[in-house]
N, C-alpha and C positions, 0 to 999 in steps of 0.2 A: 440347472446347476451344473457347473463344470468343476470337477474335483481333481486335485493333484495329490500325489503321494511322495513324501520325502522323509528323511531321517528326523527323528526328534530325540531330545536328550532324555535321560532317565528322569530328571526333574519334571520336564513337560509331560512325560508319560504318566508319572505318578499323580500329577495334578489333574490330569484328565480322568484317571481311574477314580480318584477321590470325588469327582463330580458326578459319578454314575451311581445309580441305585444298585446295580448288579454288574459285577465283572468276575469271571472265573479266576481263581487264584493261579491258573495256568497262563493267564494273560497279564499278570502284574509284573512290574520291572524286576522284583526280587526273584522271580522264577528263573530268569536268565542265569543268576548266580548259582542256582540249584542244579541246573542242567549243564554241568561243566563240560560234558563230552560233546556238546553242540556249540557251534558258533552262533551268536545271537545278534539281533539288531532290533531296534524299536522304530517303527514307521508310523507316520501320521497322515491322515487325510485332511486336506485343507480346502476350504471354500473361500477363495481369496486368502486373506491373512488368518482366517479363523480356523482353529483346529477342531474338526468335527468327528474324528474317528481315530482309533489307534490300534496297533497290533504288535504283539511280540512275535517275531519270526525266529524260529530255531532252524539252523542250517545243518543238515547232515550230508557229508560228502560221499561221493562214489569212491569206493576203494581205489587207491592209486591216482585218483583225479580230484585233488582237494578243492579245486576251484569250481567244480560242478557239484551242485547240492540239491537235495530235496529241501524245499523251503516249507516249513511246517508251522502252522498257526493253530496250536491246540486250543479247542473250545473258543475260537476266535475267528476273525478279529472283532473288535468292539466297534461296530458300525450300525447304521440304520438299516436293518434287514428288511424293513417294510418298503424301502425305496426302490429306485431303479437299479437292479442288480449290476447291469453293465457299467453304469456310471460309477459304482463303487469298486468293482473288481477289475475293470479294464486297466486303470492306471496302476493297480497293484501288480497285475500280471506283467505289464510292460516293464516295470522297474525290476521285478525279480528275475525276469528273463534276461534283461540286460546285465544283471549282476551274476549270471552264471547258473541260475536254477534250471535243472532239467525237468522238474515237476514241482507243482505247488499243492500242498495238502491243507485243506480248511476243515474246521469243525464248528460250524455255526451254532451258537448257543440258542437255538430256536426249536421249540417243540413242534411235533406233528400230531401226537395223540396222547391222551391221558386216560387212565383207568383207575377207578376207586378201589379202596381196600376191599369193599364188599364184592366187587366184580372179581377181584383176584381170588377171594375165598370161594365164590360160586364156580369159578373156572376150575379150581382144584377138585371141587366136588362133582363136576360133570365129566364122566369118562369119555365123552365125545369131544372134549376140548383139551388140547395139548400145549397151546401157546397163547400168549397174551393177544397176539395179532388175530386170533380167531374170535375174539370177543369184540363187541361193538364199543369202541372207545369214543371219547369226546375229541373230535378232530380240531386242530388249530389251523385255520385257513392260511395264516401267514406261513406256517411251516409247509403246508401242502403246496402253496404257490412257489415257495423257495425251492423245494425239491424238484418241481417241474422245471423251474427256470435254470437250475444248475444242470440238469440233464440236457435240456435244450441247448445250453451253451457249451456242451462238450465235456463237462466234468463227469468223472467216473466214481460211483459210490464204492466205499471201502468198508462196508458194514457186513461183517460175517453173520451167518444165520443165528449163531448162539449168542450174539450180542457183544462178545469180547473178541478183540483182535490185537493187532500190533499197537494200535492207538488207544484211544479212550472210549469207554463204553457208550453205546447209543441208547441203551435202556438204563434208567436210573429210578431210585425211589426217593421221594421227597415228602416232607411234612409241611403243609402250609401253616404259617404262624401269624400272618397279618390279621389283626383284630381279634386275636384269641388270647385267652388267659391260660394259666397252668391247668386249671380245672377243665377247661375246654379240651385241651390237648390230651390230658389224662383220660377223660371220659371217651375220647375218640379212639383210644387204644382198645385192643381186644382184651377179654377177661384174663388170658394167660399173661399178657404183658403187665397189666395192673397187678395181678397176683405176684408176679416175679419182682416187681418194684417193691411191693410191701414185704415180700419174703426177705429181700436183701436188707431192708431197714430193720426188720425184726431180728435178723441174724447178727446185726451189729456191723454190717459193711459200712465203711466210711470212705467217702470219695473226696479227695483233695486235689487242688491244682498245685502242681509242683514243677521241679526243674531237673529231676534225676533221669536224664536221657539214657544212662547206662542201664538203669533198672527197667525202663521201657524196652530198650533194645534186647535185653536178656529174655524178657517175656515174649517179645516179638519173634525172636529166633526159635524159642520153644514152640510157639504157635505155628511157625513155618514148617518145622519138622513134623508136627502132628497133622497139619492140613495139606502138606505136600506142595508148598510153593517155595520159590527161591527168595530168601530174605535180602533186603538191601543192607549194606554195611552201616555201622554206627556213624561213620563219617558223613554219609548222605543225610541223615537226620540232623546231625550237628550243623551242617552247612545250611539246611533248610530252615531250621529254627533261627540261626544267627542272621541269615539274609532277610527273612521275613520280619523279624523284630527290629532290625536296623531300619526297615522301611516304615514300620508301624509297631510300637510296643505291644499293642493289643491284637496283632494279626494272628498269632498262634498261641495255643495253650495246650499243656499236657495234663491229663487227668489220670489219677491213680486210685483204684478201688482196693482197699485192704480189709482183710478179715483176720482179727486177732494177730495183727502184725504181718500177715502173709499177703503178698501182692497177688491178687486174683484176676485183675483186669487193668488195662491201661489203654488210653486212646489219645489221639491228637485231633484238635479242633482248629480249623482255619476259618477266619471271618474276613470277608471283604464286603464293605457296604452293608446291605441288608441281607446278605447271603452267608449262612453259617454252614460249614462243610465238615462232616466226619471224614477225615483224611486217612487215618491209619488206626488200627486197633490190634490188641493182643489180649489173650486170656489164658489162664492156667488150666491144665487138665484136671488137677486136684481141686476140690472144693467148688466144683461147678454148681453144686446145689445151692450155694449162697447167692447166685445170680449177680456176680460182679459186673458182667457186661451190661445187663439191664440197668444197673445202678449208674454206671458210667454214662450210658446214653441219656438217661433221665437228667443227670446233672448237666450235661452239655445242652440238652434241649431247654432246660430252665434258664441257663445262662444266655442262650441265644434269644429267648423271649425277653429277658431282662435288658439285653442290649438293643432291643428294637428290631431284631431280624424278622424278615418276612418269610423266609424259607429255611428249613433245616434239611440239608442235603445228605442223604445216606449213601450217595454215590451208586456204583454200578450193580445191576442185577442182570440175569439172563432172562429171556422172555418165556422160559419153560413153565408150564403148568402141569407137567407130568410128575406125579409123586415119586416115580421110580428114577427120575433124573437126579444125578448127584448134585446138581445145582439148585434143586427145588427148595432145599432147606434155607438157602440164602434169601429168596424172595418171600418165603413164608415168615421168616424171622422179621424181615423189614416190614412186611404187610401188617404185622401185628401192631405196629405203631399207629395204624389208622390213617396213614397218609395216602399217597397216590403213586402208582407206577406211571412213568413218563417215557415216551419215546421221542428222541430228538432227531433232527435232520441227519445227524451222523457225520462221518468224515468223508470228504470227496477229494479226488485228485484231478488236477488238470495236467496232462502230459504235454511238455514243451519239446522234449527231445526223446523220441520213442526208443532209440537204441540204448541210450543211457538209462532210461526208465526200466527197460527190460533187464538190463544188467544189474541194476540195483535190486529189483524184485528177486532175482535169482540169488544174489548174495544174501538177502534177508532169509530166504528159504533155507539156504545152507546153514545159516546160523541157528535156525530153529525158532 
């Protein structure tokens, strides 16, 4: 098979996405409209006249050299990662290099290891274990082969030890949904999660799907101040919701948990194909005892099941199993859902122009 890579229209890109069982929302056409600070293009892989792969490329320029860019494919591209890697990536590299890319960054949506919720719990209980990677996970041979192939082809891993970096997380937490009922999923949760869902119901917490982005954003800003992260502006979420709904009216939903009229939690769910993703969340500091966050998550999981989704994606975690680590609470909260911790291949860079790549890295370090 000889593949070629060329531009595709947004309509061709969307049609290809709709034909797939799973595509990350970071690789749908609408994401280009969200990432307005990047120049974007949609590329397709062709086997003769047939479109067999697609990728959303975000271009970030070097300061003062606008034509030279880092070409970034977050959680992509959407290709057959089980095939001949060179056959897929060589034409992509040639095209992006000719277009001025000084480096290419990929994030293949391919797993390398999986750990059960029970293993996560056992790891926290074992004082001799401090990280997920110290536990015997279930390896994915496709991911293992891909990791080796990328390294042999000269790609450089960009995966920080703690799991979070400048790009997207390598470690995630997911709940398998295929072939399961609500009762199956609920019984798979730990006792604390089931109790908190019941507690929210007894307290009279009501979860609704709504449109009040300002209410979501106000609570999100409150959450950012409490948890010490920099919030995105309201305009970012307005653009995200508008772009995704223009592409598919059911692509994104806002959930609001209220107790006696007070907003206690709010979340955003994004669905692409059989994949439902918890994209953003917020919670009040007051009334935490009514468990609005658990109620929101349970509502989103139930809706994902009803929509025929096969995976509910809780997004990023760090691989720590050290109870003294400030990130430990994140994986413990998510592990309570009874799902699984997953390590992906992660992000990899191919350096095409070393001097520009070093300058870009330096500029990113200065920006913090």
